[in-house]
CHARMM-style PDB file with segment names, atoms N, HN, CA, C and O in Angstrom:
ATOM      1  N   TRP     1     -26.562  37.737 -28.115  1.00  0.00      PROA
ATOM      2  CA  TRP     1     -25.237  37.748 -28.206  1.00  0.00      PROA
ATOM      3  C   TRP     1     -24.589  39.255 -27.990  1.00  0.00      PROA
ATOM      4  O   TRP     1     -23.704  39.500 -28.811  1.00  0.00      PROA
ATOM      5  N   LEU     2     -24.859  40.299 -27.051  1.00  0.00      PROA
ATOM      6  HN  LEU     2     -25.578  40.100 -26.385  1.00  0.00      PROA
ATOM      7  CA  LEU     2     -24.255  41.458 -26.780  1.00  0.00      PROA
ATOM      8  C   LEU     2     -23.449  41.234 -25.739  1.00  0.00      PROA
ATOM      9  O   LEU     2     -22.873  42.218 -25.273  1.00  0.00      PROA
ATOM     10  N   ARG     3     -23.177  39.703 -25.035  1.00  0.00      PROA
ATOM     11  HN  ARG     3     -23.645  38.904 -25.414  1.00  0.00      PROA
ATOM     12  CA  ARG     3     -22.037  39.953 -24.502  1.00  0.00      PROA
ATOM     13  C   ARG     3     -20.902  39.380 -24.951  1.00  0.00      PROA
ATOM     14  O   ARG     3     -19.816  39.609 -24.419  1.00  0.00      PROA
ATOM     15  N   VAL     4     -21.053  38.581 -25.974  1.00  0.00      PROA
ATOM     16  HN  VAL     4     -21.936  38.395 -26.406  1.00  0.00      PROA
ATOM     17  CA  VAL     4     -20.038  38.524 -26.933  1.00  0.00      PROA
ATOM     18  C   VAL     4     -19.518  39.211 -28.028  1.00  0.00      PROA
ATOM     19  O   VAL     4     -18.622  38.851 -28.792  1.00  0.00      PROA
ATOM     20  N   PHE     5     -20.298  40.434 -28.026  1.00  0.00      PROA
ATOM     21  HN  PHE     5     -21.025  40.727 -27.406  1.00  0.00      PROA
ATOM     22  CA  PHE     5     -20.161  41.667 -29.209  1.00  0.00      PROA
ATOM     23  C   PHE     5     -18.697  42.152 -28.705  1.00  0.00      PROA
ATOM     24  O   PHE     5     -17.803  42.108 -29.550  1.00  0.00      PROA
ATOM     25  N   PRO     6     -18.417  42.549 -27.579  1.00  0.00      PROA
ATOM     26  CA  PRO     6     -17.072  43.636 -26.903  1.00  0.00      PROA
ATOM     27  C   PRO     6     -16.058  42.217 -27.307  1.00  0.00      PROA
ATOM     28  O   PRO     6     -15.059  42.493 -27.972  1.00  0.00      PROA
ATOM     29  N   ILE     7     -16.219  41.061 -27.023  1.00  0.00      PROA
ATOM     30  HN  ILE     7     -17.030  40.837 -26.484  1.00  0.00      PROA
ATOM     31  CA  ILE     7     -15.243  40.104 -27.240  1.00  0.00      PROA
ATOM     32  C   ILE     7     -14.931  39.737 -28.364  1.00  0.00      PROA
ATOM     33  O   ILE     7     -13.728  39.483 -28.423  1.00  0.00      PROA
ATOM     34  N   PHE     8     -15.606  39.552 -29.543  1.00  0.00      PROA
ATOM     35  HN  PHE     8     -16.583  39.758 -29.495  1.00  0.00      PROA
ATOM     36  CA  PHE     8     -15.727  39.486 -30.203  1.00  0.00      PROA
ATOM     37  C   PHE     8     -14.894  40.645 -31.349  1.00  0.00      PROA
ATOM     38  O   PHE     8     -14.062  40.239 -32.160  1.00  0.00      PROA
ATOM     39  N   LEU     9     -15.280  42.066 -31.235  1.00  0.00      PROA
ATOM     40  HN  LEU     9     -15.956  42.396 -30.576  1.00  0.00      PROA
ATOM     41  CA  LEU     9     -14.824  42.917 -31.754  1.00  0.00      PROA
ATOM     42  C   LEU     9     -12.724  43.415 -31.187  1.00  0.00      PROA
ATOM     43  O   LEU     9     -11.725  43.964 -31.652  1.00  0.00      PROA
ATOM     44  N   LEU    10     -13.270  42.632 -29.793  1.00  0.00      PROA
ATOM     45  HN  LEU    10     -14.081  42.187 -29.415  1.00  0.00      PROA
ATOM     46  CA  LEU    10     -11.545  43.037 -29.731  1.00  0.00      PROA
ATOM     47  C   LEU    10     -10.594  41.327 -30.629  1.00  0.00      PROA
ATOM     48  O   LEU    10      -9.382  41.329 -30.843  1.00  0.00      PROA
ATOM     49  N   ARG    11     -11.202  40.524 -30.864  1.00  0.00      PROA
ATOM     50  HN  ARG    11     -12.187  40.522 -30.691  1.00  0.00      PROA
ATOM     51  CA  ARG    11     -10.848  39.657 -31.081  1.00  0.00      PROA
ATOM     52  C   ARG    11     -10.558  39.917 -32.886  1.00  0.00      PROA
ATOM     53  O   ARG    11      -9.537  39.483 -33.419  1.00  0.00      PROA
ATOM     54  N   MET    12     -11.530  40.608 -33.586  1.00  0.00      PROA
ATOM     55  HN  MET    12     -12.359  40.961 -33.153  1.00  0.00      PROA
ATOM     56  CA  MET    12     -11.544  40.937 -34.833  1.00  0.00      PROA
ATOM     57  C   MET    12     -10.216  41.765 -34.863  1.00  0.00      PROA
ATOM     58  O   MET    12      -9.312  41.681 -35.694  1.00  0.00      PROA
ATOM     59  N   ARG    13     -10.321  42.791 -33.494  1.00  0.00      PROA
ATOM     60  HN  ARG    13     -11.056  42.859 -32.819  1.00  0.00      PROA
ATOM     61  CA  ARG    13      -8.986  43.816 -33.576  1.00  0.00      PROA
ATOM     62  C   ARG    13      -7.861  43.449 -33.949  1.00  0.00      PROA
ATOM     63  O   ARG    13      -7.137  44.078 -34.720  1.00  0.00      PROA
ATOM     64  N   ARG    14      -7.509  41.930 -33.207  1.00  0.00      PROA
ATOM     65  HN  ARG    14      -8.097  41.418 -32.581  1.00  0.00      PROA
ATOM     66  CA  ARG    14      -6.376  41.526 -33.427  1.00  0.00      PROA
ATOM     67  C   ARG    14      -6.218  40.600 -34.099  1.00  0.00      PROA
ATOM     68  O   ARG    14      -5.100  40.240 -34.467  1.00  0.00      PROA
ATOM     69  N   SER    15      -7.143  40.095 -34.362  1.00  0.00      PROA
ATOM     70  HN  SER    15      -8.051  40.388 -34.063  1.00  0.00      PROA
ATOM     71  CA  SER    15      -7.005  39.103 -36.326  1.00  0.00      PROA
ATOM     72  C   SER    15      -7.970  38.985 -36.753  1.00  0.00      PROA
ATOM     73  O   SER    15      -8.431  37.844 -36.717  1.00  0.00      PROA
ATOM     74  N   PRO    16      -8.950  40.273 -37.501  1.00  0.00      PROA
ATOM     75  CA  PRO    16      -9.884  39.686 -38.605  1.00  0.00      PROA
ATOM     76  C   PRO    16      -9.663  38.918 -39.319  1.00  0.00      PROA
ATOM     77  O   PRO    16      -8.680  38.994 -40.057  1.00  0.00      PROA
ATOM     78  N   CYS    17     -10.772  37.603 -39.346  1.00  0.00      PROA
ATOM     79  HN  CYS    17     -11.570  37.540 -38.747  1.00  0.00      PROA
ATOM     80  CA  CYS    17     -11.033  36.942 -39.847  1.00  0.00      PROA
ATOM     81  C   CYS    17     -12.171  36.667 -40.674  1.00  0.00      PROA
ATOM     82  O   CYS    17     -13.098  37.147 -40.021  1.00  0.00      PROA
ATOM     83  N   ILE    18     -12.721  36.110 -41.874  1.00  0.00      PROA
ATOM     84  HN  ILE    18     -11.969  35.721 -42.405  1.00  0.00      PROA
ATOM     85  CA  ILE    18     -14.048  36.122 -42.347  1.00  0.00      PROA
ATOM     86  C   ILE    18     -14.589  34.937 -42.166  1.00  0.00      PROA
ATOM     87  O   ILE    18     -15.600  34.633 -42.799  1.00  0.00      PROA
ATOM     88  N   ASN    19     -13.765  33.710 -40.899  1.00  0.00      PROA
ATOM     89  HN  ASN    19     -12.944  33.957 -40.384  1.00  0.00      PROA
ATOM     90  CA  ASN    19     -14.625  33.270 -40.504  1.00  0.00      PROA
ATOM     91  C   ASN    19     -15.546  33.542 -39.278  1.00  0.00      PROA
ATOM     92  O   ASN    19     -16.634  33.188 -38.823  1.00  0.00      PROA
ATOM     93  N   GLU    20     -14.427  34.429 -38.977  1.00  0.00      PROA
ATOM     94  HN  GLU    20     -13.543  34.717 -39.346  1.00  0.00      PROA
ATOM     95  CA  GLU    20     -15.125  35.357 -37.747  1.00  0.00      PROA
ATOM     96  C   GLU    20     -16.443  35.873 -38.079  1.00  0.00      PROA
ATOM     97  O   GLU    20     -17.295  35.762 -37.197  1.00  0.00      PROA
ATOM     98  N   TRP    21     -16.841  36.516 -39.385  1.00  0.00      PROA
ATOM     99  HN  TRP    21     -16.149  36.606 -40.101  1.00  0.00      PROA
ATOM    100  CA  TRP    21     -17.626  37.134 -39.514  1.00  0.00      PROA
ATOM    101  C   TRP    21     -19.031  36.192 -39.680  1.00  0.00      PROA
ATOM    102  O   TRP    21     -20.125  36.756 -39.677  1.00  0.00      PROA
ATOM    103  N   ALA    22     -18.961  35.211 -39.776  1.00  0.00      PROA
ATOM    104  HN  ALA    22     -18.072  34.752 -39.779  1.00  0.00      PROA
ATOM    105  CA  ALA    22     -19.396  34.075 -40.120  1.00  0.00      PROA
ATOM    106  C   ALA    22     -20.596  33.998 -39.473  1.00  0.00      PROA
ATOM    107  O   ALA    22     -21.788  34.239 -39.662  1.00  0.00      PROA
ATOM    108  N   ILE    23     -19.351  33.294 -38.088  1.00  0.00      PROA
ATOM    109  HN  ILE    23     -18.383  33.099 -37.935  1.00  0.00      PROA
ATOM    110  CA  ILE    23     -19.318  33.327 -36.881  1.00  0.00      PROA
ATOM    111  C   ILE    23     -20.955  34.313 -35.833  1.00  0.00      PROA
ATOM    112  O   ILE    23     -21.875  34.023 -35.069  1.00  0.00      PROA
ATOM    113  N   LEU    24     -20.409  35.421 -36.482  1.00  0.00      PROA
ATOM    114  HN  LEU    24     -19.661  35.656 -37.103  1.00  0.00      PROA
ATOM    115  CA  LEU    24     -20.819  36.636 -35.982  1.00  0.00      PROA
ATOM    116  C   LEU    24     -22.213  36.453 -36.355  1.00  0.00      PROA
ATOM    117  O   LEU    24     -23.100  36.349 -35.508  1.00  0.00      PROA
ATOM    118  N   LYS    25     -22.470  36.405 -37.897  1.00  0.00      PROA
ATOM    119  HN  LYS    25     -21.749  36.490 -38.585  1.00  0.00      PROA
ATOM    120  CA  LYS    25     -23.604  36.396 -38.063  1.00  0.00      PROA
ATOM    121  C   LYS    25     -24.443  34.810 -38.040  1.00  0.00      PROA
ATOM    122  O   LYS    25     -25.542  34.588 -38.549  1.00  0.00      PROA
ATOM    123  N   ALA    26     -23.699  33.967 -37.407  1.00  0.00      PROA
ATOM    124  HN  ALA    26     -22.807  34.147 -36.993  1.00  0.00      PROA
ATOM    125  CA  ALA    26     -25.036  32.681 -37.465  1.00  0.00      PROA
ATOM    126  C   ALA    26     -25.224  33.034 -35.406  1.00  0.00      PROA
ATOM    127  O   ALA    26     -26.050  32.433 -34.720  1.00  0.00      PROA
ATOM    128  N   ALA    27     -24.277  34.065 -34.864  1.00  0.00      PROA
ATOM    129  HN  ALA    27     -23.606  34.554 -35.421  1.00  0.00      PROA
ATOM    130  CA  ALA    27     -24.927  34.410 -33.709  1.00  0.00      PROA
ATOM    131  C   ALA    27     -26.019  35.261 -33.269  1.00  0.00      PROA
ATOM    132  O   ALA    27     -26.763  35.336 -32.291  1.00  0.00      PROA
ATOM    133  N   ARG    28     -25.757  36.113 -34.797  1.00  0.00      PROA
ATOM    134  HN  ARG    28     -25.153  36.052 -35.591  1.00  0.00      PROA
ATOM    135  CA  ARG    28     -27.066  37.053 -34.569  1.00  0.00      PROA
ATOM    136  C   ARG    28     -28.287  36.444 -35.220  1.00  0.00      PROA
ATOM    137  O   ARG    28     -29.425  36.714 -34.835  1.00  0.00      PROA
ATOM    138  N   ALA    29     -27.962  35.421 -36.450  1.00  0.00      PROA
ATOM    139  HN  ALA    29     -27.038  35.203 -36.763  1.00  0.00      PROA
ATOM    140  CA  ALA    29     -29.102  34.730 -36.896  1.00  0.00      PROA
ATOM    141  C   ALA    29     -29.839  34.017 -35.465  1.00  0.00      PROA
ATOM    142  O   ALA    29     -31.034  34.268 -35.310  1.00  0.00      PROA
ATOM    143  N   GLU    30     -29.235  33.250 -34.555  1.00  0.00      PROA
ATOM    144  HN  GLU    30     -28.264  33.046 -34.681  1.00  0.00      PROA
ATOM    145  CA  GLU    30     -29.767  32.506 -33.350  1.00  0.00      PROA
ATOM    146  C   GLU    30     -30.298  33.738 -32.864  1.00  0.00      PROA
ATOM    147  O   GLU    30     -31.495  33.846 -33.128  1.00  0.00      PROA
ATOM    148  N   GLU    31     -29.844  34.634 -32.286  1.00  0.00      PROA
ATOM    149  HN  GLU    31     -28.872  34.546 -32.071  1.00  0.00      PROA
ATOM    150  CA  GLU    31     -30.076  35.720 -30.812  1.00  0.00      PROA
ATOM    151  C   GLU    31     -31.576  36.155 -31.257  1.00  0.00      PROA
ATOM    152  O   GLU    31     -32.581  35.938 -30.579  1.00  0.00      PROA
ATOM    153  N   VAL    32     -31.544  36.905 -32.709  1.00  0.00      PROA
ATOM    154  HN  VAL    32     -30.728  37.081 -33.260  1.00  0.00      PROA
ATOM    155  CA  VAL    32     -32.881  37.239 -33.271  1.00  0.00      PROA
ATOM    156  C   VAL    32     -34.029  36.431 -33.934  1.00  0.00      PROA
ATOM    157  OT1 VAL    32     -35.050  37.005 -34.311  1.00  0.00      PROA
TER     158      VAL     32
END
């Protein structure tokens, strides 16, 4: 998920969303 992290940060800066955080947690759980 390291590849998606930078893109995720850019998206968060544009428009922070709770849904995005949920996706981030899901991605983390899948990778780890």
